[in-house]
C-alpha positions as CSV (number, residue, x, y, z in Angstrom):
1,X,115.2,114.5,113.8
2,X,112.6,111.8,113.9
3,X,111.0,110.3,117.1
4,X,109.0,107.3,116.9
5,X,106.6,106.8,119.9
6,X,105.8,103.7,121.2
7,X,103.1,102.6,123.7
8,X,102.4,98.9,124.8
9,X,104.7,97.7,122.1
10,X,103.2,99.4,119.4
11,X,104.4,102.2,117.3
12,X,101.4,105.1,118.0
13,X,103.1,108.0,116.4
14,X,106.2,109.5,114.3
15,X,106.8,113.2,114.2
16,X,109.9,115.4,113.0
17,X,111.1,117.5,116.1
18,X,114.1,119.9,116.9
19,X,114.8,118.1,120.5
20,X,114.0,114.7,122.0
21,X,112.1,115.1,125.1
22,X,113.9,113.8,128.2
23,X,112.5,110.6,130.4
24,X,109.8,111.9,132.6
25,X,108.6,114.5,130.6
26,X,104.6,114.8,129.9
27,X,103.9,115.2,126.0
28,X,100.8,115.4,124.1
29,X,100.2,113.6,120.6
30,X,97.7,111.9,118.2
31,X,97.5,108.3,117.9
32,X,98.4,107.0,114.7
33,X,97.1,103.6,115.5
34,X,94.5,102.4,117.8
35,X,95.8,100.6,121.0
36,X,93.5,99.6,123.7
37,X,90.9,101.7,124.3
38,X,92.8,104.7,122.8
39,X,91.4,105.0,119.2
40,X,93.0,106.4,116.1
41,X,93.4,110.1,115.6
42,X,92.8,110.7,119.6
43,X,94.8,113.3,121.5
44,X,96.5,112.0,124.4
45,X,99.1,112.6,126.9
46,X,101.8,110.2,128.2
47,X,104.9,110.2,130.2
48,X,108.3,109.4,128.5
49,X,109.4,106.3,130.4
50,X,112.5,105.2,128.2
51,X,114.4,105.8,124.9
52,X,116.7,103.8,122.7
53,X,120.0,105.0,121.2
54,X,119.5,107.4,118.4
55,X,119.7,105.7,114.8
56,X,119.6,106.9,111.5
57,X,116.5,106.6,109.3
58,X,117.4,105.8,105.7
59,X,113.7,105.5,104.4
60,X,114.2,109.5,103.8
61,X,116.0,110.9,100.8
62,X,118.2,112.8,103.4
63,X,119.0,110.4,106.2
64,X,117.8,111.7,109.5
65,X,118.5,111.0,113.0
66,X,115.9,108.9,114.5
67,X,115.1,108.0,118.3
68,X,112.5,105.7,119.5
69,X,110.6,106.7,123.0
70,X,108.1,104.5,125.2
71,X,105.5,106.5,126.8
72,X,103.2,105.1,129.7
73,X,100.3,106.6,131.8
74,X,98.5,107.6,128.6
75,X,95.4,109.4,129.2
76,X,92.8,110.8,126.6
77,X,92.9,114.7,126.1
78,X,89.8,117.1,125.7
79,X,89.9,118.7,122.6
């Protein structure tokens, strides 16, 4: 399954996962795109605030289920 992470209406990460984190979960991820004060490549932590119904991602050879999640309360992590 593919998870797309959105922060401030921008896609900031894309990961293959076995399970989708529930709303309210705190997750860590690497920013794939700079948004506001958070730069590309930074390790950040955010809270899952909403999700969208699953869809199929047909850009892969074998279509995979894809879910879009919105995160908020994002903070930089120490590495």
